[in-house]
C-alpha positions as CSV (number, residue, x, y, z in Angstrom):
1,M,105.8,121.9,50.1
2,A,106.5,124.5,52.8
3,A,102.9,125.9,52.8
4,D,101.5,122.6,54.0
5,V,104.0,122.1,56.9
6,I,103.2,123.6,60.3
7,I,105.3,123.6,63.3
8,Y,103.8,124.2,66.7
9,H,106.7,126.0,68.2
10,N,108.0,127.5,71.4
11,P,111.0,129.7,70.7
12,K,112.4,129.3,74.2
13,C,112.6,125.5,73.8
14,A,115.9,124.1,72.5
15,K,114.3,121.1,70.8
16,S,111.8,123.3,69.1
17,R,114.5,125.6,67.8
18,E,116.5,122.7,66.6
19,T,113.5,121.2,64.8
20,L,112.7,124.5,63.1
21,Q,116.3,124.8,61.9
22,L,116.3,121.2,60.7
23,L,113.2,121.9,58.6
24,R,114.8,125.0,57.2
25,D,118.1,123.1,56.5
26,H,116.0,120.7,54.4
27,G,114.5,123.6,52.4
28,V,111.2,123.8,54.2
29,E,110.0,127.1,55.6
30,P,107.0,125.9,57.7
31,Q,104.1,127.9,59.0
32,V,105.2,128.7,62.5
33,V,102.5,128.6,65.2
34,K,103.6,130.0,68.5
35,Y,101.2,127.9,70.4
36,L,101.8,129.6,73.7
37,E,100.4,132.8,72.1
38,D,97.9,131.0,69.9
39,P,96.8,127.9,71.9
40,P,95.3,124.9,70.0
41,S,91.6,124.2,70.5
42,P,90.6,121.1,72.3
43,Q,89.7,119.6,68.8
44,R,93.1,120.4,67.5
45,V,94.7,118.6,70.4
46,L,92.6,115.6,69.7
47,D,93.8,115.8,66.1
48,F,97.4,115.8,67.3
49,I,96.8,112.7,69.4
50,D,95.2,110.9,66.4
51,M,97.9,112.1,63.9
52,L,100.7,111.1,66.2
53,G,99.1,107.8,67.1
54,V,100.0,108.2,70.8
55,E,98.3,107.9,74.1
56,P,97.1,111.3,75.3
57,A,99.6,111.3,78.2
58,Q,102.4,111.2,75.7
59,I,101.8,114.8,74.5
60,V,101.6,116.3,78.0
61,R,104.5,117.9,79.8
62,S,103.9,116.3,83.3
63,R,106.5,118.3,85.1
64,E,104.8,121.7,84.5
65,K,103.0,123.0,87.6
66,E,99.7,123.3,85.6
67,Y,99.7,119.5,85.3
68,K,98.9,119.0,89.0
69,K,96.8,122.2,89.0
70,V,94.3,120.7,86.5
71,G,94.5,117.2,88.0
72,L,95.9,115.3,85.1
73,S,97.5,111.9,85.4
74,A,98.8,109.2,83.1
75,Q,95.3,107.9,83.0
76,S,93.6,111.1,82.0
77,S,91.2,110.8,79.1
78,R,91.6,112.3,75.6
79,N,89.1,115.0,76.4
80,E,90.6,115.9,79.8
81,V,94.0,116.2,78.1
82,A,92.6,118.2,75.2
83,H,90.8,120.6,77.4
84,A,93.8,121.0,79.8
85,I,96.2,121.8,76.9
86,A,93.8,124.2,75.3
87,A,93.5,126.0,78.7
88,Y,97.2,125.7,79.6
89,P,99.2,125.4,76.3
90,V,102.5,125.1,78.3
91,L,101.4,121.5,78.9
92,L,101.8,120.6,75.2
93,E,104.9,118.5,74.5
94,R,106.8,120.2,71.7
95,P,107.5,120.7,69.0
96,I,104.8,119.1,66.9
97,V,105.2,119.2,63.1
98,V,102.1,118.6,61.0
99,R,102.0,117.9,57.3
100,G,98.7,116.8,55.8
101,G,97.1,114.2,58.0
102,K,100.4,113.2,59.6
103,A,102.3,114.6,62.6
104,R,105.5,114.0,64.4
105,L,106.9,115.1,67.7
106,G,110.3,116.6,67.3
107,R,111.9,114.6,70.0
108,P,114.5,113.9,68.6
109,P,114.2,116.6,65.9
110,E,115.0,114.1,63.1
111,R,111.7,112.4,63.6
112,V,109.9,115.1,61.8
113,L,111.8,114.2,58.5
114,E,109.6,111.1,58.4
115,I,106.6,113.2,57.1
116,L,108.4,115.4,54.7
C-alpha cells in the first residue's frame, strides 16, 4: 500500500510532520515529495483541487507574502491559483496526502486516514 501513498510535505511544518508520523504509525511509508524543492505543476495543483473536492482558495496559504505579491484573492480562479502555487509553492496548504484518485489535507492530520 505504501507505494501508492504520496505526501506533499514540508519538514518545517508541524502539521506536516505530524501527518507523516501518523502515516508511519499506521504502517504506511509514503513517497515523500518535498514540494518546496520539487514544486507541483499547475496541472498537479488542479488535480489536488479536484481530488480534495474544495474551492481553489481552500488550498492556498493566504497569509504568505507571496499571496499578495501575485494578486490572489478568495475569488481567484482555479487556473490563477494553480499557476501561483506552481510559481510559489510556499502558497500550498499542507500537507496533502494522495492515494489513487483521492486526496486529503492533513488538517487535522487524522483526516488522511480516510483514504488509507
